[in-house]
C-alpha positions as CSV (number, residue, x, y, z in Angstrom):
1,M,-179.8,48.4,30.4
2,K,-178.4,52.0,31.6
3,K,-176.8,50.5,35.0
4,F,-174.7,47.9,32.8
5,F,-173.6,50.3,30.6
6,L,-172.1,52.5,33.6
7,W,-170.9,49.4,35.1
8,L,-169.1,48.9,32.0
9,A,-167.6,52.3,31.3
10,G,-166.6,52.3,34.7
11,L,-164.8,49.2,34.2
12,I,-163.1,50.3,31.3
13,I,-161.8,53.3,33.0
14,L,-160.5,51.1,36.1
15,L,-158.7,48.7,33.7
16,S,-157.2,51.6,31.6
17,I,-156.1,53.2,34.9
18,G,-154.3,49.7,36.2
19,L,-152.7,49.4,32.5
20,T,-151.2,52.8,33.0
21,I,-149.9,52.0,36.3
22,V,-148.6,49.0,35.2
23,F,-146.8,50.2,32.1
24,N,-145.2,53.0,34.0
25,L,-143.9,50.6,36.6
26,T,-141.9,48.1,34.7
27,P,-141.4,48.2,30.5
28,L,-141.8,44.5,30.6
29,P,-145.4,44.1,29.6
30,M,-145.0,46.4,26.4
31,I,-141.8,44.3,25.4
32,S,-143.7,40.9,25.9
33,L,-146.8,42.7,23.5
34,A,-144.3,44.3,21.1
35,R,-142.4,40.8,20.8
36,Q,-145.6,39.1,20.2
37,V,-147.1,41.8,17.7
38,L,-144.2,43.2,16.1
39,F,-140.8,41.5,16.8
40,S,-141.3,37.9,17.0
41,V,-138.5,35.4,17.5
42,P,-139.0,32.5,14.6
43,T,-138.0,29.0,15.4
44,D,-135.4,27.4,13.2
45,T,-135.9,24.0,12.1
46,R,-133.4,23.8,9.5
47,K,-130.6,21.0,9.2
48,P,-127.3,21.9,10.5
49,E,-126.3,21.9,7.0
50,Y,-127.8,21.9,3.4
51,T,-127.6,23.5,0.0
52,E,-129.6,25.7,-2.0
53,G,-128.6,26.3,-5.7
54,S,-125.2,27.3,-5.6
55,V,-124.6,27.9,-2.1
56,T,-123.7,26.0,0.9
57,V,-125.4,27.0,3.8
58,L,-124.2,26.1,7.8
59,T,-126.8,26.8,10.4
60,N,-126.7,27.3,14.1
61,K,-122.8,27.5,14.7
62,S,-121.6,28.6,17.9
63,Y,-119.1,31.6,18.4
64,T,-117.0,31.9,21.5
65,G,-118.6,34.2,23.9
66,K,-120.0,34.4,27.6
67,Y,-123.4,35.3,26.5
68,K,-126.6,33.0,25.5
69,Q,-127.4,34.0,22.5
70,S,-124.4,33.4,20.3
71,T,-124.9,31.4,17.2
72,F,-124.5,32.2,13.9
73,D,-125.3,30.8,10.0
74,L,-122.8,30.7,7.1
75,Y,-123.5,31.3,3.7
76,L,-120.8,29.8,1.5
77,P,-120.9,30.3,-2.4
78,D,-119.4,27.7,-4.9
79,I,-117.6,30.4,-6.6
80,P,-116.6,33.6,-4.7
81,L,-116.0,36.9,-6.1
82,P,-112.1,37.9,-6.6
83,N,-110.7,38.4,-3.0
84,E,-113.7,36.4,-1.8
85,P,-115.6,39.0,0.4
86,T,-116.9,38.4,3.8
87,I,-120.0,40.1,5.2
88,A,-120.7,39.8,8.8
89,W,-124.5,40.6,9.3
90,V,-126.3,41.6,12.1
91,H,-130.1,40.9,12.4
92,G,-133.0,43.6,13.3
93,G,-135.8,43.1,15.3
94,G,-135.7,46.2,17.7
95,Y,-133.6,45.0,20.4
96,I,-136.2,42.6,21.8
97,G,-136.8,40.2,18.9
98,G,-135.9,39.0,15.5
99,D,-133.2,36.1,14.5
100,K,-130.8,35.5,11.8
101,L,-133.1,33.1,10.1
102,E,-134.9,36.4,8.6
103,E,-131.9,37.0,6.7
104,K,-131.9,33.7,5.1
105,E,-133.1,34.8,1.6
106,Y,-131.2,37.8,1.6
107,A,-127.9,36.1,2.5
108,T,-128.4,33.4,0.1
109,K,-128.9,35.7,-2.5
110,L,-125.6,37.7,-1.6
111,A,-123.7,34.1,-1.4
112,E,-125.4,33.3,-5.0
113,N,-123.4,36.3,-6.1
114,G,-120.2,35.1,-4.7
115,Y,-120.2,36.8,-1.1
116,S,-119.6,34.8,2.0
117,V,-122.1,36.0,4.6
118,A,-122.0,35.2,8.2
119,V,-125.4,36.3,10.2
120,M,-125.0,36.4,13.8
121,N,-127.8,36.0,16.9
122,Y,-127.0,38.2,19.9
123,E,-128.9,38.7,23.3
124,L,-132.3,40.3,23.5
125,V,-133.8,42.7,25.6
126,P,-135.1,42.2,28.4
127,E,-132.6,39.2,28.9
128,T,-130.0,41.6,28.3
129,T,-128.9,45.3,28.5
130,Y,-126.5,47.6,26.5
131,P,-123.9,47.4,25.2
132,I,-124.0,43.7,25.3
133,P,-125.2,43.2,21.7
134,V,-122.7,45.6,20.5
135,R,-119.6,43.5,22.6
136,Q,-121.2,40.3,21.1
137,V,-120.3,41.8,17.4
138,G,-116.7,41.9,18.5
139,E,-116.9,38.3,20.0
140,F,-118.4,37.0,16.7
141,I,-115.6,39.0,14.5
142,K,-113.1,37.3,16.7
143,H,-114.2,33.7,16.1
144,L,-114.7,34.3,12.7
145,E,-111.2,35.4,12.3
146,A,-109.7,32.4,14.5
147,N,-111.5,30.1,12.2
148,Q,-111.3,31.5,8.9
149,E,-109.5,28.6,7.2
150,V,-111.9,26.1,8.6
151,Y,-114.9,28.2,7.3
152,G,-113.0,29.2,4.2
153,L,-113.4,33.0,4.8
154,N,-111.2,36.0,3.8
155,M,-111.3,38.1,6.8
156,A,-109.2,40.5,5.6
157,N,-111.8,41.5,3.0
158,L,-114.7,42.3,5.6
159,F,-117.6,44.0,5.5
160,I,-120.0,44.6,8.4
161,A,-123.7,45.0,7.8
162,G,-126.8,45.3,9.6
163,D,-130.6,46.3,9.4
164,S,-133.0,47.9,11.6
165,A,-131.9,47.6,15.0
166,G,-128.8,45.5,13.8
167,A,-127.5,48.5,11.8
168,Q,-127.5,50.6,15.1
169,I,-125.6,47.9,16.8
170,A,-123.2,47.0,13.9
171,S,-122.0,51.0,13.3
172,Q,-121.8,51.2,17.4
173,F,-119.2,48.5,16.8
174,I,-117.8,49.9,13.9
175,A,-117.3,53.4,15.5
176,A,-115.8,51.5,18.7
177,Q,-113.2,50.0,16.3
178,T,-112.1,53.3,14.4
179,N,-112.3,55.6,17.2
180,P,-110.6,53.8,20.1
181,A,-111.4,56.9,22.6
182,Y,-114.9,56.3,21.8
183,G,-114.8,52.3,22.5
184,K,-112.9,53.0,25.7
185,Q,-116.1,55.2,26.8
186,I,-118.7,52.6,25.8
187,Q,-116.6,50.0,27.0
188,V,-116.2,47.8,23.7
189,E,-113.2,46.0,23.6
190,A,-111.1,46.6,20.5
191,V,-110.3,43.3,18.1
192,P,-106.6,43.6,17.9
193,T,-106.7,41.7,14.5
194,L,-109.0,43.6,13.2
195,K,-106.7,46.3,11.2
196,E,-109.2,47.1,8.6
197,I,-113.0,46.9,7.8
198,K,-113.3,47.4,4.3
199,G,-116.9,48.6,4.4
200,A,-120.3,49.1,6.0
201,L,-123.6,48.2,4.7
202,L,-126.7,49.9,7.0
203,Y,-130.0,49.3,6.1
204,C,-133.1,51.0,7.9
205,G,-131.3,51.9,11.1
206,P,-132.0,53.6,13.9
207,Y,-128.8,55.8,14.8
208,N,-130.5,58.1,17.2
209,L,-133.0,56.2,19.9
210,I,-133.4,59.4,21.9
211,D,-134.9,61.1,18.8
212,I,-137.1,58.6,18.1
213,V,-138.9,59.1,21.3
214,E,-138.7,62.8,21.7
215,D,-139.6,63.9,18.0
216,S,-141.4,60.7,16.4
217,T,-144.8,62.0,15.1
218,S,-146.3,58.6,15.7
219,Q,-147.2,58.1,19.5
220,I,-147.2,54.2,19.3
221,V,-143.6,54.2,18.1
222,S,-142.3,56.9,20.5
223,F,-144.3,55.0,23.3
224,S,-142.9,51.8,22.2
225,F,-139.2,52.7,21.9
226,D,-139.2,54.7,25.4
227,K,-140.3,51.3,27.0
228,I,-137.6,49.4,25.0
229,G,-135.1,51.9,25.8
230,W,-135.9,51.5,29.3
231,S,-135.1,48.1,29.1
232,Y,-132.0,48.3,27.0
233,F,-130.4,51.1,29.0
234,D,-131.5,49.8,32.4
235,E,-132.8,53.5,33.6
236,R,-136.5,54.5,33.6
237,N,-135.3,58.2,32.5
238,W,-132.8,57.0,30.0
239,E,-133.3,59.6,27.6
240,N,-131.2,61.6,29.6
241,S,-128.7,59.2,30.7
242,E,-124.8,59.1,29.4
243,K,-125.2,55.7,28.0
244,A,-128.5,56.8,25.9
245,K,-126.2,59.7,24.6
246,L,-123.3,58.0,23.9
247,S,-125.3,55.2,21.6
248,V,-125.9,58.2,19.0
249,V,-123.6,56.9,16.7
250,P,-123.4,59.9,14.2
251,N,-121.8,61.7,17.3
252,Y,-118.7,59.5,17.6
253,V,-117.6,58.8,13.8
254,N,-114.4,60.1,12.3
255,K,-112.5,59.5,8.9
256,D,-111.5,56.3,9.8
257,F,-114.9,55.0,9.6
258,P,-114.8,52.6,6.3
259,P,-117.1,53.3,3.1
260,T,-120.4,53.0,4.0
261,F,-123.8,52.4,2.0
262,I,-126.8,53.5,3.9
263,T,-130.3,52.8,2.7
264,D,-133.9,53.3,4.5
265,G,-137.5,53.4,3.2
266,N,-139.8,56.5,3.1
267,T,-142.5,55.2,5.2
268,S,-142.7,54.0,8.7
269,S,-138.9,53.8,9.1
270,F,-135.9,56.2,10.2
271,E,-135.1,57.7,6.6
272,Q,-134.4,61.0,8.3
273,Q,-131.7,59.8,10.5
274,G,-130.0,57.7,7.7
275,R,-129.7,60.6,5.6
276,E,-128.2,62.8,8.6
277,F,-125.9,60.0,9.2
278,A,-125.0,59.7,5.6
279,S,-124.0,63.8,5.8
280,K,-122.5,63.3,9.0
281,L,-120.1,60.6,7.3
282,E,-119.9,62.4,4.2
283,E,-118.8,65.5,6.7
284,V,-115.7,63.8,8.3
285,G,-114.3,62.4,4.8
286,V,-116.0,58.9,4.5
287,P,-116.8,57.6,1.3
288,I,-120.2,56.9,1.1
289,K,-123.2,55.9,-1.2
290,T,-126.9,56.0,-0.4
291,R,-130.3,55.2,-1.7
292,F,-133.4,56.8,-0.9
293,F,-136.4,56.8,-2.7
294,D,-138.7,59.9,-3.4
295,S,-142.2,59.1,-1.4
296,K,-143.9,61.1,-4.4
297,E,-142.8,58.5,-6.9
298,V,-143.1,55.2,-4.7
299,E,-143.7,54.0,-1.1
300,T,-140.6,52.1,0.5
301,R,-141.4,51.0,3.9
302,H,-139.2,49.7,6.6
303,E,-136.7,46.8,5.5
304,Y,-137.8,47.5,2.2
305,Q,-134.4,45.8,1.1
306,F,-135.9,42.5,1.9
307,K,-138.6,42.5,-0.7
308,L,-136.3,41.5,-3.5
309,T,-139.4,40.9,-5.8
310,T,-140.1,44.7,-5.9
311,P,-138.4,47.5,-8.1
312,P,-137.0,49.5,-5.0
313,G,-135.8,46.1,-3.3
314,K,-133.9,45.3,-6.6
315,I,-132.4,48.4,-7.1
316,A,-130.8,48.0,-3.3
317,F,-129.7,44.7,-4.2
318,E,-127.9,45.7,-7.0
319,D,-126.3,48.7,-5.1
């Protein structure tokens, strides 16, 4: 029996060493595991068009682009609000998973309240690298503008939104549009017809990926984002790369960034980064509204805003 336990202990040690070597040779095993456990990609089995209450939903439409994942859903209200506001939404998923389908309930609720909502898909890591998802936002917006009469959208009253990783992607795209010099630095083209973005809606976003790895109190979070960043930026020591430094959105915003709403949960999320981003926007003169919750009074976790039956979720929706 003693020999068996010694053998088992040796096997465990060898497996641990082997796994450590593998995880340090390539980020792919960690990304595959995270996609299975944390950031799954759901399958969309909805009809191409259906009605839910007062909302017409068009699913899996294609926006013009040179990348594979270039589909979107449209949620159109029967009775739009005055000036017919349009919200273009970038979904979350840690850059490696998620899908526009996950916005279904929230987008439907927004449309019930008179907003036209367009939710995009984009290429995921490891099938893509930075900054392709940011560029895809531009392709998406161009398509909506070119077809706004077909879809019944008012792109002159456009708001850009994102949650989790989608909030970082959306905010970086907006910064590239409102700070042309920055757009050239990160090689994200300006959308010529996009004269003005009316507002940004940013939910539970990480706006400084480097800090997540270097300062996170969770070793699991730090380890996971280190491997995701390795694949996303296509560099092993990406934290020191120029590409990663340029992805820290608060460093590149100016007074032309649109009025912004920022919220985040206070548990297992990126609240401090949300607060810091809001402070930076306020510092440069951008109108800002935030919603953060005192952790002593109520616990709000990452993506809490999608829990529409909870008091915090209801408050954020009203905001």
